LUMMAR-136217 format. One record per residue: residue number from 1; residue in three letters; chain; z, x, y of N, C-alpha, C, O in turn. Coordinates in steps of 0.1 Angstrom, whole numbers, plus 2048, in hexadecimal, padded with zeros to 3 digits. Layout:
N
NUM|ala|A|Z|X|Y|Z|X|Y|Z|X|Y|Z|X|Y
...
//
This chain:
173
1|met|A|800|808|7F4|800|800|800|800|809|80C|809|811|80E
2|pro|A|7F6|807|815|7F6|810|821|801|80C|82B|805|801|82D
3|gln|A|807|816|831|812|814|83A|80C|811|848|801|815|84B
4|thr|A|814|809|850|810|806|85D|811|813|866|818|81C|862
5|val|A|80B|813|872|80C|81E|87B|81B|820|87E|81F|82C|87F
6|glu|A|823|816|880|831|817|883|838|81F|878|840|828|87B
7|his|A|836|81B|86C|83C|822|861|838|831|860|840|839|85C
8|gln|A|82B|833|863|826|841|862|82D|84A|86D|830|855|86B
9|ile|A|82F|844|879|835|84B|884|844|84D|882|849|858|883
10|phe|A|84B|842|87F|85A|843|87E|85F|845|870|86A|84A|86F
11|gly|A|858|841|866|85D|842|858|865|835|856|86A|82F|85F
12|ile|A|865|831|849|86A|823|846|879|822|849|87D|816|84C
13|asn|A|880|82C|848|88F|82B|84B|893|831|858|89F|833|85B
14|ala|A|88A|833|861|88D|838|86E|896|82E|876|893|822|876
15|pro|A|8A0|833|87D|8A9|82A|884|8A3|823|890|8A7|818|893
16|gly|A|898|829|896|892|823|8A1|887|819|89D|882|812|8A6
17|leu|A|883|818|891|878|810|88D|87B|801|890|872|7FA|895
18|arg|A|887|7FC|88C|88A|7EE|88E|889|7EA|89D|883|7E0|8A1
19|asn|A|890|7F3|8A5|890|7F0|8B3|882|7F0|8B9|87E|7E8|8C2
20|tyr|A|879|7F9|8B5|86C|7FA|8B9|864|7EE|8B5|85D|7E8|8BE
21|leu|A|865|7E9|8A9|85E|7DD|8A4|863|7D1|8AC|85B|7C8|8AF
22|val|A|870|7D0|8AE|875|7C4|8B6|86F|7C4|8C4|86B|7BA|8C8
23|ala|A|870|7CF|8CA|86A|7D0|8D8|85B|7CD|8D8|856|7C6|8E1
24|lys|A|854|7D2|8CE|846|7CF|8CD|843|7C0|8CC|83A|7BB|8D2
25|ala|A|84B|7BA|8C3|849|7AB|8C0|84D|7A3|8CD|846|79A|8D0
26|arg|A|857|7A8|8D4|85A|7A1|8E1|850|7A3|8EC|84D|799|8F3
27|his|A|84A|7AE|8EC|83F|7B1|8F6|833|7A8|8F2|82D|7A2|8FB
28|glu|A|830|7A7|8E6|824|79E|8E1|827|790|8E4|81E|789|8E9
29|ser|A|833|78B|8E2|837|77E|8E5|836|77B|8F4|831|771|8F8
30|phe|A|83B|784|8FC|83B|783|90B|82C|783|910|829|77B|919
31|asp|A|824|78B|90A|816|78B|90D|810|77D|90B|808|779|914
32|gln|A|813|777|900|80E|769|8FE|814|75F|908|80C|757|90D
33|leu|A|821|760|90B|827|757|914|822|759|923|821|74F|92A
34|ser|A|81F|765|926|81A|768|934|80B|766|935|806|764|940
35|gly|A|804|767|92A|7F5|766|92A|7EF|772|92F|7E3|772|933
36|val|A|7F6|77D|92E|7F0|78A|933|7EE|793|927|7F6|794|91E
37|ser|A|7E3|79A|926|7E0|7A3|91B|7E8|7AF|91C|7EC|7B3|927
38|pro|A|7EB|7B6|911|7F4|7C2|911|7EE|7CD|91A|7F6|7D4|920
39|ser|A|7E1|7CE|91B|7DB|7D8|924|7DD|7D6|932|7DC|7DF|93B
40|glu|A|7E0|7C9|936|7E1|7C6|944|7F0|7C2|948|7F2|7BD|953
41|arg|A|7F9|7C5|93F|807|7C1|941|80D|7C9|94D|80A|7D5|94F
42|gln|A|814|7C2|955|81B|7C7|961|82A|7C3|960|82E|7BA|95A
43|arg|A|832|7CB|967|840|7C8|967|844|7BB|96D|84E|7B5|96A
44|asp|A|83C|7B6|977|83F|7AA|97E|838|79E|977|837|793|97E
45|asp|A|832|79F|96B|82D|794|964|838|789|962|843|78D|960
46|leu|A|834|77D|962|83D|772|960|838|769|955|82C|769|951
47|ile|A|841|761|94F|83D|757|945|834|74D|94C|837|749|957
48|asn|A|829|749|946|820|740|94C|827|733|94F|82E|72E|946
49|gln|A|824|72D|95A|82A|721|95F|827|715|955|82F|70C|954
50|ser|A|81C|716|94E|818|70B|945|822|70A|939|824|700|933
51|ile|A|829|715|936|833|715|92B|83F|70C|92F|843|704|927
52|phe|A|843|70D|93C|84E|705|940|84A|6F6|942|852|6ED|940
53|gln|A|83D|6F4|946|838|6E7|947|838|6E0|939|83A|6D4|938
54|arg|A|834|6E8|92F|834|6E3|921|842|6DE|91D|844|6D4|917
55|leu|A|84C|6E7|920|85A|6E3|91D|85E|6D6|924|864|6CD|91E
56|glu|A|85A|6D5|930|85D|6C9|938|856|6BD|932|85C|6B2|931
57|glu|A|84A|6BF|92E|842|6B4|927|849|6AF|91B|84A|6A3|918
58|trp|A|84E|6B8|912|855|6B4|906|860|6AB|909|863|6A1|902
59|leu|A|868|6AE|914|873|6A5|917|86F|698|91D|874|68E|91A
60|glu|A|865|699|926|860|68D|92D|859|683|923|859|677|926
61|lys|A|852|688|919|84B|67F|90F|855|679|906|851|66F|8FF
62|ser|A|861|67E|905|86B|677|8FD|871|66B|904|86F|66A|910
63|pro|A|878|662|8FD|87E|657|903|88B|65A|90A|893|651|90D
64|ala|A|88D|667|90E|89A|66B|914|89C|663|921|8A8|65E|923
65|glu|A|892|661|929|894|65A|936|899|64B|933|8A1|646|93B
66|lys|A|893|645|929|897|637|925|8A6|637|921|8AD|62E|926
67|leu|A|8AA|641|91A|8B8|641|915|8C1|644|921|8CC|63E|922
68|ile|A|8BD|64C|92A|8C5|64F|936|8C7|643|93F|8D2|640|943
69|thr|A|8BB|63C|941|8BC|630|949|8C4|625|943|8CD|61F|94A
70|leu|A|8C3|623|936|8CB|619|92F|8DA|61D|930|8E2|614|932
71|ser|A|8DD|62A|92F|8EB|62E|92F|8F0|62B|93D|8FB|626|93F
72|his|A|8E9|62F|948|8ED|62D|955|8EF|61E|959|8F9|61B|960
73|lys|A|8E6|616|955|8E6|608|959|8EF|5FF|950|8F4|5F5|955
74|phe|A|8F1|603|943|8F8|5FA|93A|905|5FF|934|90E|5F8|931
75|phe|A|906|60D|933|911|612|92C|91B|61A|935|927|618|935
76|ala|A|915|624|93C|91E|62D|944|922|628|951|92D|62C|956
77|his|A|91A|61F|957|91E|61B|965|91D|60B|965|916|605|95D
78|ala|A|924|606|96E|924|5F8|970|919|5F4|97A|91A|5F6|986
79|ala|A|90E|5EF|975|902|5EC|97D|903|5DD|980|906|5D5|978
80|asp|A|900|5D9|98D|8FF|5CB|990|8F1|5C6|98E|8E8|5CE|98C
81|met|A|8EF|5BA|990|8E2|5B4|98D|8D7|5BA|997|8CB|5BB|993
82|gly|A|8DB|5BD|9A3|8D1|5C3|9AC|8CC|5D1|9A8|8C1|5D4|9AA
83|ser|A|8D5|5D9|9A3|8D1|5E7|99F|8CB|5E7|991|8C4|5F1|98E
84|leu|A|8CC|5DD|989|8C6|5DD|97D|8B7|5DB|97E|8AF|5E0|976
85|gly|A|8B3|5D4|989|8A4|5D2|98B|89E|5CB|97F|8A3|5C1|97A
86|ser|A|892|5D0|97B|88B|5CA|970|88F|5D0|962|889|5CD|958
87|ile|A|899|5D9|963|89D|5DF|956|8A4|5D5|94D|8AD|5CE|952
88|glu|A|8A0|5D5|941|8A7|5CC|937|8AC|5D4|92C|8A5|5DD|927
89|tyr|A|8B8|5D2|927|8BE|5D9|91C|8B6|5D5|910|8B6|5CA|90B
90|ser|A|8AF|5DF|90A|8A7|5DC|8FE|8AC|5E3|8F2|8A6|5E3|8E7
91|gly|A|8B8|5E9|8F3|8BE|5F0|8E8|8B8|5FE|8E7|8AE|602|8EC
92|ile|A|8BF|606|8DF|8BB|614|8DC|8B8|615|8CE|8C0|612|8C5
93|arg|A|8AC|61A|8CB|8A8|61C|8BD|8AD|62A|8B8|8AC|633|8C1
94|leu|A|8B1|62B|8AC|8B4|639|8A7|8A8|642|8A8|8AA|64E|8AA
95|ala|A|89C|63D|8A7|890|645|8A8|88F|64B|8B6|88A|656|8B7
96|asp|A|893|643|8C0|893|649|8CE|89D|654|8CF|89A|65F|8D5
97|val|A|8A9|653|8C9|8B3|65D|8CA|8AE|66A|8C2|8AF|675|8C7
98|ala|A|8A8|668|8B7|8A2|673|8AF|897|67A|8B7|896|686|8B6
99|glu|A|88F|672|8BE|884|678|8C5|889|681|8D1|884|68B|8D4
100|val|A|893|67C|8D8|899|683|8E3|8A0|690|8DD|89F|69B|8E3
101|his|A|8A7|68E|8D2|8AD|69A|8CB|8A3|6A4|8C8|8A5|6B0|8CA
102|gln|A|897|6A0|8C3|88D|6AA|8BF|888|6B1|8CC|886|6BD|8CB
103|ala|A|885|6AA|8D6|881|6B0|8E3|88B|6BA|8E8|887|6C5|8EC
104|ile|A|897|6B7|8E8|8A2|6C0|8EC|8A3|6CC|8E4|8A4|6D7|8E9
105|val|A|8A2|6CA|8D6|8A3|6D6|8CD|897|6DF|8D0|898|6EB|8D0
106|arg|A|88B|6D9|8D1|87F|6E1|8D3|880|6E9|8E0|87C|6F5|8E0
107|val|A|884|6E3|8EB|886|6EA|8F7|890|6F5|8F6|88E|700|8FB
108|glu|A|89C|6F2|8F1|8A6|6FC|8EF|8A2|708|8E7|8A4|713|8EA
109|arg|A|89B|705|8DB|897|710|8D3|88C|718|8DA|88B|724|8D8
110|thr|A|883|712|8E1|879|71A|8E9|880|723|8F3|87C|72F|8F3
111|ile|A|889|71E|8FA|890|726|904|898|731|8FE|896|73D|902
112|thr|A|89F|72E|8F3|8A8|738|8ED|89F|742|8E5|8A1|74E|8E7
113|asp|A|896|73D|8DD|88F|746|8D3|883|74C|8DA|881|758|8D8
114|glu|A|87B|745|8E0|86E|74A|8E5|86F|751|8F3|869|75B|8F5
115|leu|A|877|74B|8FC|878|750|90A|882|75B|90B|880|765|911
116|leu|A|88E|758|905|899|762|907|89A|76B|8FB|8A2|775|8FB
117|cys|A|892|769|8F0|892|772|8E4|8A0|774|8DE|8A3|77F|8DA
118|val|A|8A8|769|8DE|8B4|76A|8D7|8B2|766|8C8|8B1|75B|8C5
119|ala|A|8B0|770|8C0|8AD|76E|8B2|8B9|76B|8AA|8BF|773|8A4
120|glu|A|8BC|75E|8AB|8C8|75A|8A4|8C5|74E|89A|8BF|744|89E
121|ser|A|8C8|750|88E|8C4|747|884|8CF|73C|884|8DB|73E|883
122|arg|A|8CA|72F|885|8D4|724|885|8CC|717|881|8C0|716|883
123|glu|A|8D4|70E|87D|8CE|701|878|8D0|6F7|883|8DA|6F8|88B
124|val|A|8C7|6ED|884|8C9|6E2|88D|8D5|6DA|888|8DD|6D5|891
125|val|A|8D5|6D7|87B|8E1|6D0|875|8E9|6DA|86E|8E5|6DE|863
126|pro|A|8F4|6DF|874|8FA|6EB|86F|903|6E9|862|904|6F3|85A
127|ile|A|90A|6DE|860|913|6DD|855|910|6D0|84D|90C|6C6|853
128|pro|A|912|6D1|840|910|6C5|838|91B|6BA|83B|925|6BE|840
129|pro|A|918|6AE|837|922|6A4|839|92F|6A7|832|92F|6AD|827
130|leu|A|93A|6A4|837|947|6A6|832|94C|6B4|834|958|6B7|836
131|gly|A|943|6BE|833|946|6CC|836|953|6D0|830|954|6D1|824
132|leu|A|95D|6D3|838|96A|6D8|834|971|6CD|82C|97B|6D1|824
133|phe|A|96E|6C1|82D|975|6B6|826|96F|6B2|819|972|6A8|813
134|gln|A|966|6BB|814|960|6B9|807|96B|6B6|7FC|975|6BC|7FC
135|met|A|969|6AC|7F4|971|6A8|7E9|97C|69E|7ED|983|698|7E5
136|leu|A|97E|69D|7FA|988|693|7FF|983|685|7FF|98A|67B|800
137|glu|A|975|684|7FD|96F|677|7FE|970|66F|7F1|96E|663|7F1
138|phe|A|973|675|7E6|971|66F|7D9|97A|662|7D7|975|658|7D1
139|pro|A|986|661|7DD|98D|654|7DB|987|649|7E2|98A|63D|7E0
140|tyr|A|97E|64C|7EC|978|641|7F5|96A|63E|7F2|965|633|7F6
141|val|A|962|647|7ED|954|646|7EC|94F|649|7DD|955|652|7D7
142|ser|A|946|641|7D8|941|644|7CB|939|651|7CA|933|655|7D4
143|ala|A|939|657|7BF|931|664|7BD|922|662|7C0|91C|66A|7C6
144|gly|A|91D|656|7BC|90F|653|7BF|90C|652|7CE|901|657|7D3
145|ser|A|915|64D|7D6|914|64C|7E4|914|65A|7EA|90C|65C|7F4
146|ile|A|91C|662|7E5|91D|670|7EB|910|677|7E8|90B|67F|7F0
147|thr|A|90B|676|7DC|8FE|67C|7D8|8F3|677|7E1|8EB|67F|7E6
148|ser|A|8F2|66A|7E4|8E8|664|7ED|8EA|669|7FB|8E0|66D|802
149|met|A|8F6|66A|800|8F9|66F|80D|8F5|67E|80E|8EF|682|818
150|asp|A|8F8|686|804|8F4|694|804|8E5|696|805|8E0|69E|80C
151|glu|A|8DE|68D|7FD|8CF|68E|7FD|8C9|68A|80A|8C0|691|80F
152|leu|A|8CE|67F|810|8C9|67B|81D|8CC|686|828|8C4|689|830
153|trp|A|8D8|68C|827|8DC|697|830|8D2|6A3|82F|8CE|6A8|839
154|arg|A|8CF|6A6|822|8C5|6B1|820|8B7|6AE|826|8B1|6B6|82D
155|gln|A|8B3|6A2|824|8A6|69D|82A|8A6|69E|839|89D|6A4|83F
156|leu|A|8B0|698|83F|8B1|698|84E|8B2|6A6|853|8AC|6A9|85D
157|ser|A|8BA|6AE|84D|8BC|6BC|851|8AF|6C4|850|8AB|6CB|85A
158|his|A|8A8|6C2|845|89B|6C9|844|891|6C4|84F|88A|6CC|855
159|glu|A|891|6B7|851|888|6B2|85C|88B|6B7|869|882|6BC|871
160|arg|A|898|6B7|86D|89C|6BC|87A|89A|6CB|87B|897|6D0|886
161|asn|A|89C|6D3|871|89A|6E1|872|88B|6E4|873|888|6EF|877
162|ser|A|883|6DB|86F|874|6DE|870|86F|6DB|87E|864|6DF|882
163|trp|A|877|6D5|887|873|6D2|895|870|6DF|89C|868|6DF|8A5
164|arg|A|877|6EA|898|875|6F7|8A0|869|6FF|89B|866|709|8A1
165|lys|A|863|6FB|890|858|703|88B|84B|700|893|848|6F5|897
166|gly|A|844|70B|895|837|70A|89C|838|709|8AB|82E|707|8B2
167|ile|A|844|70B|8B1|846|70A|8BF|83E|715|8C6|837|712|8D0
168|ala|A|83E|721|8C1|838|72C|8C8|829|729|8C9|823|72C|8D4
169|asp|A|823|725|8BE|815|722|8BE|811|717|8C8|807|717|8CF
170|glu|A|819|70C|8C7|817|701|8D0|818|704|8DF|811|6FF|8E7
171|leu|A|821|70D|8E2|823|711|8F0|817|718|8F6|813|716|901
172|thr|A|811|721|8EE|806|72A|8F3|7F8|725|8F0|7EE|72C|8F4
173|his|A|7F7|719|8EA|7EA|714|8E8|7E8|706|8EE|7DD|701|8EC
//
């Protein structure tokens, strides 16, 4: 197997190889975010404004504003008939909440992982149901229900963790 140029220069166990490769990957990522080719890179290059517009779009296309308005008019504040205007309480669907959650996760992961390069592995849904209280549920819940709950938890966790995939490609294309 042919070695890469980096391995030929530094050697596979060289202490500086990892740092060099991380810096190289971050430069390549920033080149994509700024829209500047590596040969034209300048110290004062900035992330392309379209990236931030895309993040804003993700939030604006979600039903977040609807949830905020409903909260202000019906739950968090006492609105009188005059301030309600034509707004009618239509209920909140769980799908709306999930859609807003997805938008927030995607924006947070983009800022953290793509823009700030904080390479931190984490799950959107971090702990399984019951967590520390595992085994305390048996007097109250049937084993079949626990199995069903665990399977649903795995499905939802897998779905939510997939929200962050493909963000880098979607941002720059």
